[in-house]
N, C-alpha and C positions, 0 to 999 in steps of 0.2 A: 687583307682588304685592298681594293684598287685605289691607288693614290694618283693615278693618271689624271691630269687636268681635263682631258677630253673624255671624261667618264661617260659610259653608255647608259642612257636613261630610256632606251627603247622598250624596256620591260616595265615601265612605270604604269601603275594602275590608279584609277580614280580613288579607290579606298586608301591607297598609300598617301595620296595628296591630302585627303581629308584628315587622316591620322596626324600628319606632320603639321598641318595647319593648326590643329588643336594643341599640339605641343608648343608651337610658337606663341599661340594666344594665351595658354594657361600656365605654361612653365612648371607644371607639377604632374608627376606620374599619377598621383591619386586623382587630381582634378580631370585629367585626360580620361582616366578610367570611368569616372562619373559621367563625363561628357558622352562617352560611348555606351554607357549602361552596362559595363562589365567590371571585373575585378582587376586589380593592379597587375597581377601576374599575366593576365591575358594581354594587356597592353605591352608589357615587357617582351613577351614572346613574339608579338606582332612586329615590334620594332626590330628585334633580332632577325626575324625572317626576311623583312624588307632589306635590311642591311646586308644579309647574306646573299639574297637574290641579286641585288644591285652591285655587291662587292664594294660597299662604301661605308664609311663612318658618317652617320647622319645626325647624331646627337652627342652632346657631351654634358657632363654634370658641372654645375657651377655653384657658387655660394648661395645663389638665389633659386636653385632648382635645376631643371634641365633646359638646355638651349640648343638650337640648331647649329651644326657646323656649317662651313662654307658650302659643302656639298648638299647639306640639308636645305639651305636657302635656295640653292640652284634647283633642287627638286621642286620647291614651291613655285619658282618662276616658270619652270616648264609646265607644271600643273596648271598655273593660271593661263598659260597659252593654250593648253588643252581645253580649259573651260571656255575661253573665248571662241575657240573653233567650233565647239558643239552648239553654240548659241546662234550660228548662222543657218538659216533655212535655205537649203540648196535649191528648193523648188522654185523660188522666185527671187533669190539673191538678196533678200532683206533680212534684217536681224529680228528674230523673235526672242524677246527678252523674258517672256513669262515662263515659269517652270512648266506649266501645262498650257499649251496654246488654247485660247478660248476660255481660260479660267484665271481669275485673280485670286491667289492664295494668301490669306492673312494668318499668321501664327501668333498666338498669345496664350496667356494663362486661361484656365477654365473659368475663373471668377470674372475676370474682365470680359472675356468672350461671351459668357452666358448672361451675366447680369447687366453689362453695360453696352456691349456692341450689338448683340442680337436684337434687342428692342429697337435699335436705330438702323437695322440692316436695310429696311425698305428705302431709306434715303440713298444708300449706295446703289441699290438696284435701279433707281430712277436715273442715276448718273451713268450706269453701265447696263442698259437694258438688254443687250445682246450677249452678255457674258455670264458665265457661271461664277458664283462667289463661293470660294472655299474658305471655311473657317476651321483652322487646325489648332487644337489645344495641346499644350505640352507643359509638363511640370518641371522640366529641366531647361530653363531659359538660357543657360550657358552653352548649350549645344550649338554646333555649327548648323545654321539653317539656310545657308546660301543656295543649296541645291534642293531645298524642300519647300521654300516659301518665297513669295515675291516681296512681301512686306511683313516685318515681324516687330513685335513689341517685347522689350526685354528690360530687366532691371540692371543688367550689366552692360555698360557701354563697350561695344566692340572696338578693337584697336586696328583692324585691318584697313589699309589705305584704299581698297577698292570698294568700300562701303560708305554710303551716306548715312550719317547718324544725326539725330536732332532730339533734344529733350522735348518730350510731349506733355508731360504732366508730373506733378509730385503726388504720390499716393501717401496719405497720412492714415495712421491707425489709431483706434481708440478701443477701450474696453466696452463691450456691448452685453446687455442682458435683457431678457424678456420680463414682462410683468409677473408672469407665473413664477419665474425663478426668484425675483426680488421678494415676492410674498413669502416664499419658503425659506430663503437664505439671507435676505437683507442685501444692502448695497455695500460693496467694498469701498472704503473711504480713502485708503492709502495703498501704495504699492505693496507694502509689507502685509497688509490685510488680505492680499490675494491668496496667501497661503491657507486661509481659512475658508476658501471657496472651492467649487468644482469647476474645472476648466476644460473647455473643448479646444484641443490643440491641433493646429494645422502644421503638418510637416511635409517635407519633400525636397528634392534636389534644388528647386528654384526658390525655396523658402528658407529664411534664416532661422532655423529651429532653435538656435542657441539664444535667441532673444529672451525666452522665458527664464533660462538659466541666469542671464544677465540681470533680469528684473528681481528675481526672488532667490537666486542662488541655486546650487546644484543639489542640495539636500531637500528633497521634496517630501512633504508629509504624505503618509499613506492615503490613497483615495483622492489626491489632488487632481489628477487627470481623470475626468469623467469619461472622456472619449478622445481618441486620437485618429486623425484622418488626413489623407493627402489630397482630399477634395475640398476646395473652398466653398463650393455649393453645399456640400454635406455639412461643413462646419456652420455655415449660416443657418441652414435648416435646423440643426441641432440646437443652436443658441436660441432661435426663435421658438422652439418647442420647450425651452426651459431645461434642457439636459445639463447645461452649464453656462458659464460666461466665456467670452472669447474675444481675442484681439482681431477686429475686423476693419477693413478700409472704411473711412468715413463717408464714402459715397453711398454706403448702405442707407444712410439717413435720407437720401434723396429718393430711394426706391421702395422702402417698406417701413411701416411703423410697428412691425412685429417684434423688433428689438431696438433698444435705444441706448445711446452712450451713457455710461455712468462713471463717476470718479473711480480711480484717479486718472489724470491725463498721462498717457504713455509717452507722447512726443516722439513716436517712432515714425520715420518717414523713409520712403524709397523713391528714387527718381525713375520715371518710366521713359524709356528711349524708343524712338521710332527709327527703324533701320530698313534700308533697301540697297540693292547693288547700284553703284554709280552708273554702270552701263544701262540700267533700266530707266534712268531719268527721262529720256525722250518719250517713253511710253505714256500714251494718254490714259490708259487704264491705271497705271501706277500713280500718275499725277492726280487723277480723280479720287483714288483711294486715299492718298495722302491728305488731300483737302478734306475729305470726309472724316478722317481720323482726327484732324486738327479741330474740326467743328465739334466732334464728339467730346473732346477733352478741353474745350475752350473754358478756361477758368473765369472768364468774365461772365459766362452764363452759369457755370458750375464751380462755385468757389471751393469746393472740396479738393480741386486739383491745383490750387494756387500754391506757390512756394511756401508761404507762411501758413501756419496752422490756424484754422478758423473753427470756432465751436460748431460742431455738427447740429446742435439744437437750433441753430439759426438758419439752417438750410430750408429752402422751400421745397416741399415734396412735389415731384412732377405729377401733374394731373392730366397730362396729354397722352399721346400715343405710346410714349416710352414708359408709362407707369406700369410697374409689374407688382404692385402691392398684393394683388390677389394670389400670386404664387405662394406668398407666405401669409395667407389670411388665417389668423388664429382665432379659434372659437373659444368661448368661455369654458373654463374647466369647472367641474362640479366641486 
């Protein structure tokens, strides 16, 4: 390997930079593999290929996982300079900070994007009448989104210095069931009694699937899981149809009466973070989008997003333009 302090990075590629940014951010080969949507051996081979091509040792193992060497950190600094360079529009000499000129791209989970942001999208359109609004759904919120989205919402606070992050809301979860399910199976009264019910489980890279194990243990009775899906929309629809009970965000109580919270209280919460690149701060489109997102999650208007847990049965269901009750309109069963 090349140990020269003036190492040659002229063969550096953007995918190399993205890979080693993930290594510094996540510190685990397994997490990096998940971030890239591949198996661990693929990440290991990619690291070896980059090191061989550049003739450098770029990572080392530590007690806490994998970390970048001095040359690895240098790779990222050069990569950041590459990123800065491509954001300049040579045609007029001004900086275009948007991923796609003429479009503001927002990345978030399917549930938040479909159930909460989409009904409020017309308000952003009024603020940005000449722009395309891109709404990008992703189940793996730990992925590096800096070159895919202008603004993104995540449950994991990024550590990169070139990002602006702010806590947007707290998402609380409760056990929900439909009337038809309760009529057939009754109401779970305690956490332990969940074992006697049918559960619609939501799993995915961005979801802490181990929560169910934490609540009821790893030994699950036969038939406990009625349905398993990586789609939060599918989970809500299935719960509303009486397929099973499910842990849903409490903002569900503001948008539909097809399912309602039942005991026990889970007291599970996740902090939702708003993220965008610091270089994008002067952009009027970014600022308008950030203002809109803060309005969407204003816990003074929507107490479901407050830091403290508030009983969802006390929420007032929206009867205005953002009411989506009819999406989950349940007809009486015979």
